[in-house]
C-alpha positions in Angstrom: -2.1 -38.7 -31.7 -5.4 -37.6 -32.7 -4.3 -36.2 -36.0 -2.4 -38.8 -36.5 -5.5 -41.6 -36.5 -7.3 -39.2 -38.5 -4.5 -39.3 -41.1 -4.1 -43.3 -41.1 -8.4 -42.9 -41.9 -8.0 -40.9 -44.5 -4.9 -43.1 -46.0 -7.5 -46.2 -45.6 -10.7 -44.5 -47.4 -8.5 -44.4 -50.3 -8.3 -48.0 -50.1 -11.8 -48.9 -50.0 -13.6 -50.9 -52.9 -17.3 -50.2 -52.7 -18.7 -47.4 -54.4 -21.9 -45.3 -53.5 -25.5 -46.1 -54.6 -25.6 -43.2 -56.6 -22.9 -40.8 -57.6 -23.1 -36.8 -57.3 -24.4 -36.5 -60.5 -26.8 -38.9 -60.8 -28.7 -37.5 -57.4 -31.2 -35.3 -59.3 -32.3 -37.8 -61.3 -32.5 -40.5 -58.2 -34.6 -38.7 -55.9 -35.2 -35.2 -57.2 -37.7 -34.2 -54.8 -35.5 -34.7 -51.8 -32.7 -33.2 -53.8 -34.7 -30.2 -53.6 -35.8 -30.4 -49.5 -32.1 -30.6 -49.3 -31.3 -27.6 -51.0 -34.1 -25.4 -49.5 -34.0 -26.9 -46.1 -30.0 -28.3 -45.7 -29.6 -28.1 -41.7 -32.7 -29.8 -41.1 -31.7 -32.3 -43.6 -28.0 -33.2 -42.3 -29.9 -33.3 -38.8 -32.4 -36.2 -39.8 -29.7 -38.1 -42.1 -27.3 -38.0 -39.0 -29.6 -39.3 -37.0 -30.5 -42.4 -39.1 -26.8 -42.6 -39.6 -26.5 -43.6 -35.9 -29.7 -46.0 -36.5 -31.8 -43.1 -34.2 -29.2 -44.4 -31.5 -28.6 -40.7 -30.3 -26.4 -42.2 -27.3 -23.7 -42.6 -30.2 -23.4 -39.4 -31.4 -20.5 -37.2 -31.4 -19.8 -34.1 -32.7 -18.7 -33.7 -36.1 -18.9 -37.8 -35.6 -15.4 -37.7 -33.7 -13.3 -35.9 -37.0 -13.1 -32.9 -35.6 -10.9 -31.9 -32.5 -14.4 -30.4 -30.5 -15.5 -34.0 -31.0 -16.5 -35.2 -27.8 -15.9 -32.0 -25.8 -19.1 -30.6 -26.2 -20.9 -32.3 -23.6 -22.5 -34.5 -25.9 -23.9 -37.2 -23.8 -26.3 -34.6 -21.9 -27.9 -33.1 -24.4 -27.0 -34.9 -28.0 -30.2 -33.6 -30.2 -29.5 -30.1 -29.0 -25.3 -30.5 -29.9 -26.8 -32.2 -32.8 -29.0 -29.0 -33.9 -26.5 -26.8 -33.3 -24.0 -28.6 -35.3 -25.8 -28.6 -38.3 -27.0 -24.8 -38.1 -23.8 -23.2 -37.1 -21.0 -25.7 -39.0 -23.7 -27.1 -41.4 -20.6 -28.3 -43.9 -18.7 -30.3 -41.5 -22.0 -31.8 -40.4 -22.6 -32.8 -44.2 -18.9 -33.8 -44.2 -18.8 -36.0 -40.8 -21.8 -38.0 -42.3 -20.6 -38.6 -45.9 -17.4 -40.2 -43.8 -19.6 -41.9 -41.4 -21.1 -43.8 -43.8 -17.9 -44.5 -45.9 -16.3 -46.0 -43.0 -18.6 -48.1 -41.8 -19.6 -49.7 -45.6 -16.2 -49.0 -47.4 -17.1 -46.8 -49.6 -14.7 -44.6 -51.6 -15.6 -41.5 -53.5 -15.4 -41.6 -57.6 -12.7 -39.5 -59.6 -15.5 -37.7 -60.9 -17.3 -36.8 -57.1 -13.8 -36.2 -55.9 -13.5 -33.2 -58.9 -16.8 -31.7 -58.3 -16.0 -31.4 -54.8 -12.3 -30.2 -55.6 -14.1 -27.3 -57.6 -16.3 -26.4 -54.9 -13.6 -25.4 -52.7 -11.5 -23.8 -55.7 -14.4 -21.9 -56.5 -14.4 -20.5 -52.6 -10.7 -19.7 -52.8 -10.9 -17.9 -55.8 -13.4 -16.0 -54.6 -11.9 -15.4 -51.3 -8.9 -13.9 -53.0 -10.8 -11.9 -54.7 -12.8 -10.5 -52.0 -9.2 -9.5 -50.4 -7.8 -7.9 -53.4 -10.9 -6.2 -53.9 -10.8 -4.7 -50.3 -7.3 -4.0 -51.1 -6.9 -2.3 -54.2 -10.6 -0.8 -54.0 -11.1 -1.6 -57.5 -15.1 -1.1 -58.1 -14.4 -4.0 -61.1 -12.5 -5.9 -58.8 -15.1 -5.7 -56.2 -18.1 -6.4 -58.3 -15.9 -9.7 -59.8 -15.4 -10.9 -56.2 -19.1 -10.4 -55.4 -20.1 -12.4 -58.7 -17.7 -15.0 -58.3 -19.0 -15.2 -54.0 -22.6 -15.7 -55.4 -21.5 -18.2 -57.7 -19.2 -20.1 -55.2 -22.5 -20.2 -52.4 -24.9 -21.4 -55.7 -22.4 -24.0 -55.9 -21.8 -25.0 -52.5 -25.7 -25.2 -51.4 -26.0 -27.6 -55.1 -23.0 -30.1 -54.3 -24.6 -30.2 -50.4 -27.7 -30.5 -51.8 -26.4 -33.4 -54.3 -24.1 -35.2 -51.5 -27.0 -35.0 -48.8 -29.4 -36.9 -51.3 -26.3 -39.2 -52.2 -26.2 -40.2 -48.2 -30.1 -41.0 -48.3 -29.9 -43.1 -51.0 -27.1 -45.1 -50.1 -29.0 -45.3 -46.6 -31.9 -46.4 -48.4 -29.9 -49.3 -49.9 -29.0 -50.0 -46.2 -32.0 -50.3 -44.6 -33.6 -52.9 -47.3 -35.7 -50.2 -49.2 -34.9 -51.1 -53.1 -36.1 -54.5 -52.1 -34.6 -57.8 -52.3 -31.3 -58.2 -54.9 -32.3 -60.7 -57.8 -31.0 -64.4 -57.4 -28.9 -65.1 -60.3 -28.6 -68.8 -61.1 -25.7 -70.3 -62.0 -25.4 -70.7 -66.1 -24.8 -74.6 -66.7 -21.5 -76.2 -67.5 -20.8 -75.8 -71.0 -18.9 -78.7 -73.1 -17.2 -78.1 -76.2 -17.2 -80.8 -79.0 -13.8 -82.0 -80.0 -12.5 -84.1 -83.0 -12.1 -87.2 -81.6 -15.1 -87.2 -80.1 -17.6 -89.2 -82.8 -20.3 -87.2 -81.5 -21.1 -84.0 -80.1 -22.2 -83.9 -76.0 -25.7 -83.4 -75.7 -25.8 -80.5 -74.1 -28.6 -78.4 -74.3 -30.9 -81.0 -76.2 -33.4 -83.8 -75.1 -31.5 -86.8 -74.0 -31.8 -89.8 -76.9 -32.8 -93.3 -76.0 -30.2 -95.6 -77.1 -30.3 -98.1 -80.0 -32.3 -100.9 -79.3 -34.4 -99.5 -76.5 -37.8 -98.3 -77.0 -39.1 -94.4 -76.7 -40.7 -93.6 -73.4 -44.0 -92.8 -75.4 -45.2 -93.6 -78.8 -43.7 -92.1 -82.1 -46.2 -89.6 -83.7 -48.0 -91.5 -86.5 -47.4 -89.7 -90.0 -50.5 -89.4 -92.0 -50.6 -91.5 -95.0 -48.1 -94.0 -93.7 -48.8 -97.3 -92.6 -50.0 -98.1 -88.5 -47.8 -98.7 -86.0 -48.5 -102.9 -86.4 -47.3 -102.9 -89.6 -45.8 -105.3 -90.9 -47.5 -108.3 -89.5 -46.1 -110.6 -86.8 -45.5 -113.8 -89.5 -43.4 -111.1 -91.8 -40.6 -112.2 -93.5 -42.4 -115.6 -94.8 -40.9 -118.9 -93.7 -37.5 -119.5 -96.1 -37.3 -116.0 -97.1 -33.4 -115.1 -97.1 -31.8 -112.1 -98.4 
């Protein structure tokens, strides 16, 4: 029953529409100091991020965020801090993944294709390194043994780097959740646009000052051009009586 619920959650997670604020490729550029901290102190950062993901309410803590069969069976309610410390040091990879799933389910965040490729490459490299180690142990070849050690070293480097980038991604997402990026700018609705049609004698006055109707005075005196008669010209008795055109 529990496995069926986890499967349904995974299928539902594929339909999420929101995206991470920063993808894995951009985490180093977005917050390089925190990425370095996550690289060298991964378990400590995982502890802090899980606690922050729970809004610092450790009474809500469940081992591996409830995504593994051991969740709720480790006495977390009696000493959640100790259980979380044990989780991040003994099951570091699961702790990072559980925090990721917790944030995705809370904010309906999907993982991009690029992020999926990076995570998939990390897993595939670990499997290949494991296969080479087994083959080297069975065959006893020094060349295969050296290749397996090289692959294992490369797989560990990729694993640590990807986990650091993932934890930085989680931290940036919670910074966004907590409003540390500042209020979002209010976008003004653009004015309604009109188009001039052939059957209109004049185009609509959109974006231009409203002109007074014919025969109505201007709201202000028009500017007096230099060299022209004053505004009172012609005189009041002009044209003379009896004049006709």
